N, C-alpha and C positions, 0 to 999 in steps of 0.2 A: 503493500500500500505505500500511498504517498503523501505526506503530509501538506495542507495547503493552507493551514490556519494554526498559529499566527502568523506563520511565515510559509511562504511556498517553497518546496524543495524541487528546485529543477536548475540544472546545468545546460544552458542553452546559447548558442552564439547568433549573433547577427548574421544572416543570410548573405550582407553586402561587405561587411568590413572584419567580419569574423571577430570582433570584440563579443566579449561576454555581455549576456543581457540579463537585466535584475526585472524579473516580473513583478508587476505591482496590480497584479490582479488576476481572477478567474473568469473565462468567459464560459457561460453554459450553453454550447451551441444547439446541442440535442444528444445527437450520437457522439459527438466530439466534445470532450472536455478543454477547455483550451487557456493558455496563458495569455497575459496582455503584457506587453513589454514595450520600454522605449530603448533603442541605444544610447548609451551615453557618450559614443564615439561619433557617430553621423546624424544621430537625434531622430532614427528612424523607428516609427512605430510597427510591431510588429505583433501578429497573432500567430500562436504555434501551439502543436498540439503537445498535451501532457501525454506521457506513455502510458496510456490506458486503452483497454478494448485491444481493437484492429489497430490501432496507433501505435501500438508497440508490436512489430517494430517500425510499422509503416507511418511513419510520421510526416507532416507537413507544415510549412509555415508558409504565412501569407502578407504580403504587403500591400495593404488596400489602397493607400493613397497612390502608389504607382501599378497596381493591378498585377501583381504578380505572384505567382504560386512557386513555390520554392518545395523540393522534395524528389525523391528517385523516381524510376519507371514504376517499380515493384508497387502496387494498389494505388497508383495515381489517377486512374481512369475511376474506379471503384470507392475512393476514398478521398484522394487530393482535390480533384476537380470538384465533386459535391460540394466538398468544405468551401473552397473559394468561391463557388458559385452562391452558396447559401449566405454567406457573408455578404458578400455585393448586393444580393436582392434578398434582404429580410423579409419573412412572412408578418405582416402585420395584423393579421386577425386573431382575434381573442381563442384561446384552447382550454377546454375543461382540465383542472388539476386538483384532485383532492387529496387531501392531506390526513392521513390518520395516525394519532399519536398513542402509543401503548406504553411505553417508558420515557421519561424526561431524565436525559442526562447532557452533562455538559461536554462530553470527548465523545466525539461519534465517526464512523466510518460511513461514506456516502457510496453506495453501488449504483451506477449507472447503468439501466439495462435498455435504454432506450435506443432501437436500431431499426433499420427498414426491412430487415429480414427476419422472419419468426426465429430460425434455427438461431441467427446471433443473439438476439434478444433471451431465448432460453439458455444458451450456454452461458451466458453472462450472470444470467440469475443462481445457477448452480455454484458460482463462487461463494453464496451467501453462508452458507454450511462452514466451512474453514473458516471465516470470520466468526462466527457465533461460537465455534468451538475453540479457536485459537485466541481470540480477544474477546472474550467476554467482559472485561471490564470497559470495553467501547460500546456504544449502542451504535446497532446497525441501521443505517436507513438505506431502504430499497426504492429506487425510483424506477418504476415498471410501466409499459405500457397498458392499458384496461385489460386485453386479452390474457395478460400472465399474472394479472392480480391474484387468483385463485391459486396458484402454486408458489406464492412466497411464504415460506416456511415459518412455522411458530417461532418466536424468540426475538423477531427484530423488534427495534424500538420505534420506529416509523416507516410509513409506507405512503409514498407519494405518487399516485396514480394518475398518469397522462392521458387522455381520452383523445387519442391521434391514431388514425390511419397507418398503418406500418408503411405504405408508400409516400406518404407525406414528412415519415421522420427524417428524411435528407434535408428536410429545409432548416432553416435558421429562424425560431420563432422568438422574439424578444421578450414577448410575455413571458416566456419559460425561463429564459435567462434571468429576469428581474423577481419573479417567484422564488428560485433558489438563492439568489444571491441574499433578497430580503430573509430568507429562512435561516441563513448561513449567519447570520447576526446574533441568532440565538446562543451559539454555541463558543467555548472557549477555545476547543482544539478540533480540527477537520481532519481527516483523513479520506483520500480517493481511494476506492478500490481498485486493484490494477484490472481487475473485470477479464481474468484470462479468458483468452478465446475458446478454450478449449480445457477447462479444468478436470483433473483426473480423481479428485477426492469428493464424494458426495454419496448419497443414499436417497436415490430417487424417491422411496418412499416418503420421506421428512418433506418433499414437495408436492406430490399428488395425491398423498395420505391413502395409494393403493400399495399395497404388497407386492413384492416382487413374485416370478412364478415359481412355483412349489414343484420340484422334480419328482417328489414321492406321491405325488397326486395320481390316481390311476386315469382318472378322468381329464383330457387335455386337449386343446384346439391346435389346428395348422391352420395359419390366417395368412391372406394376401393384403397387402396395403393399396388399395386402388387409387391412381391418380388419374384426372382426367388432362393433363398438361404434359406428362411425360408418359408415354405409352410403351405397354410390354408388345414393341412391335421393332425388329430390328431393322427392317427395311425402309420405314417411313416415320418422319419425325412429325410431332404434332405440327409444327409451323408450315410444314409440306402439305399435311392433310386439309389444315385450314384453309390454306390459299387454293386447293383443288375444289374445295365444298365438300370433302370427304371425312368429316370429323366423325359424323354418325357411324358410318363405315369403320371407322377406326375404332370407335368404343366398342362394336359389335365384336370385331375380331379380337380385341384384347379379351372382352368377356369369354369367347370361345378358347382362347390359348390359357387363361386362368383355370376353366373348366379341365382342360388337357392335362395340365400340371396337377391339379388335384385329383384327377383320376388315376394318373402314374402313382401317385402317393398312396391313392388308397388301396392299390394292389398291395402294396407293402404294410399298412398301417389301416386296416380296414376298421377297427375301433375308434379311430379319431374322429372328432366333430372338426367340420370343414367351414371356415368363417372369410369373409371379404368384408373388410373395413375401410374407410378413408372417405374424403369429400369429394360428393357427385354421385348421382345415382341412376345415370343414364344404363340403359338395358337391363335384363331380368335373369338371375340364375336359377337354376333347377334348384328344387325344393330340398334335397340334400345338402345344400352349403347355404348355411347361416348369413344373412344380407344384414350387415350393421352399418352400412354406409350412411352418411348423412348430407344433409344439403348446406348446413352452416354449422361452426364450432361454437360452443359456449361452456361456460364451466361444467353444466350437466352433462353434456354429448362428449366433452371431453374426459371428465372421468369415468364415465360409464365405457368408453373406450380403453382408455386404460386398464380396466377391470378385464376387457377381453384380451388386451395383450399379456395381462398377467396369467390367464387362464391358457396361453398359447406356449406349448412346447416349442414351436418354431414359428417365426414370421418371416413373410419373403416379400421383398418391395423393391422398389426402384430407386436407387440412390437420390438423396435429398433429405431435407429437414423433417419430412415425413416420418422419417426412419428413426429419429430421435428417440421419441417416446417408447416405441416398440421395442426398440431394442435395450432399453433401459428395464423394462419389465418383463420380456418374454425369457424364456430359457434359452434359446438359440435364434440367431439370425442369418438369413441369407439376404445379402446386399447386391441388386443386380445393376453392373455398371454400365451406362452408356459410354460409346468412345471417348467422347469430349469430356467426361467428367473423372479420369482416372488422377488426374491433378488434384482432385479433393478426395483422395482416397482415405477413407476412416474418419472424415470432419463430419458424419452425419451418423455415427455409431457413438451410443453411449455404453462405455466396456463395464462389466460389471464381476469382471474377472481378471485377478492380479496374477496368476500364472498364467504365462506366455503359451506354456503346450495346451492348456484347456481352452485359452482365449482364441488359439489358431483354430479350435474344432467348434468353437460356440459362436463364432463371428466369420462367416465366409464370404469371400468376395467374388462374386463370378461375371463375366460379362454378360451383358444384355441380349447379345447373340446367341448365348447357350442353347443348343436343341431343347424343346419341352421334354422330351423323352429324358434325356439326361440330367435336366434339371431336377424333374420330378425322381429319377434315381437316386440323385444325390441327396435330396430333401428326406425321402424315406430313410435312406442309409443313414443319416445323421440323429434320426429319432431312433430308428431301431439299435445303433451301434453306440450311444452316447454311453452307458454304462459299461460296456465292454472297453471301451477306449479308457475312460476314467480309472479304471480297476487297473490297468496295464500300467497308465503313465503315472497314476499316484503309487506304485509299488513302493518307493523309495520312503514314502511319508508312513508307511505301514511298520516300519524296522524301529 
């Protein structure tokens, strides 16, 4: 974590003359937590990223007067340019911010979970458990988008909920900046969480209030996570189908392919219950498949779907943030990787296994182009052979 009050702990240099900057304040852009500074050598005003969230290590600086963005190529399009544009064009409309206070403390940590991507926001929130356990003497303040309010764990001092659509979270809202600055006046000492983009220490049940999968249960599901913007089709992208006016055809084909995979698994695991979850209810599945898809997510539907994941011995889905909660609750996971997503390998999986040998079995990555019969065989084998695999690999632990 990084101290910002009474003094800001930051070592940054002026992008023009390389003189060390002395920060004089914090600007709460939204996604970005920034310092404001003036160079004592060339007198240039600079706004720069504090090393928080995805700004560590992809940090940027802005000279608003000269209209210049400073920083590397990595993350420039996704982080630097949106930051620069937002500061140049502030969004002046009001936004709803709800403050809940559970414990009043003078020394606090602020965990900023605002992001334009659901998965990024969720991953930042998972940092909360570490702060609650490692720094119980400090109050934890979680800043969350409305859609994640239900997942904030017990024990936080305050929750500041921002009612803002994800797609607008790239913008800079001065009203949000003013709100946080005014609230910060209440505290003697403030730290900002590093909000690591993929924390490795957490128990998902503390956030969702849903237990993880029980491998001892004789009854279990095998679940596929449905998406309508990234399909189980190796030859056709969603963009191409939309351009050709064949989206409904794509949904129907995806449905048939899921049924085919489940049919292959059912040959090996006839006692399993088969389910489909996810966003979008296009097409109809046969009666032997439990259709749990929804048209929108809210606290009630998300919690219920997490219960479905927890009942699942295995979940299968296409790479993306839709795999985070399933992988955290289910027994095992198959992550189907589109060709252009291998650079984001493992970023959508919440590992619940510390032993790398067992993790290699529980979390499997396959190309989206894998033949359906082979996918079904692999999935069925994972369920059938899990106990045998664990018994062999854990032999040394029994001695």
